N, C-alpha and C positions, 0 to 999 in steps of 0.2 A: 472591549476585549474580544468581541466576535471578529473584528477586522484584523486582528493580529496575524501575521504570517505564521504558518505552522511548519515545524520541521519534523522530519521522520528520524527516529533514532535507531530503529531496527525493523527488519522486514523478514517475514517467514512465508515462503510459498506453500500453499495448501490446496489440495484438489486442483481442478482444472481452472487455471487463471484467477484464483483467489489468493489474496495476500492478507496476512495478519500483520498489521502495522502498529508499532509503538511510536506515539508522538511525544514531543519534548515535554508535554505536561504530565506524562506517565500514563496517559489513556491508551488502551489497546482497542483497535477497531479492525473490522474485516471488510474487504472491498473486492468486488468482482471487477477485474480490469479487462474482461473480454470486450466490452464496448469500445475500448480504446485501442484494441489491437487491429488497426487499419493502416494501410499505407506501407510503403517499402521498408521503412526503418523498423516497424513493428511486426512485419510479416514473420521474421524468424522466431518471435515469441510464441507462435502457434505450436511450435515444437516443445513439448513438456520439458525436455532436457535443457533447452535454452532458457525457457521460462524460469526454471529452478535456479538459474545462475544470477538471480536478482541480488543486488547489493545496495547498500545505502551510500550515496554520494554525500559525504559529510560536508563538503564545501557548499553544495546546492541544497542540502537538507531534504533530499528526496530519494526515491528509488531509481535505480539505473541498471542497465544490462551491459555486458561487455561490447555489444555492437554500437553503443552510443544512445540507444533508446532510453528515454526517461519520461517521467510523468510529473505534473505539477502537484505538489503536496496539498495545496488548498483544494484542488479538485478532488483528490483522493479522499481528503477528510470529508468534504461535502457529500461525496457519493458513497461513503462507508457507513457502517452501523456499529454501535458499540459492541465489543466482545464481552458478553456476560457469562461468567462462569457459574456453575451450579452453586447455589447458596447466596449469590450476590443479588438475585432478584429481590429478595426481601429487604436487603440493605438499601437498595435504590428506591424502594417504594415510599 
């Protein structure tokens, strides 16, 4: 089950270069994408206005931006941490 490809269903930009991602299994995770913002295609994402234009490319199952930049959903999943809401800590213990 761990080797199954993961698809992103929704993405919400928060703070500087952080995304809250909803995966196809209903899990919400948060990831800092700043380590990936390198190279010409990612350079525009340093601008917060451009970064906030993130969308989900449903065909690819990942996040993308209008300039064509996108990121691998499996990498995003691996580099992210679960988003735990208040009160959920006890349920997960």
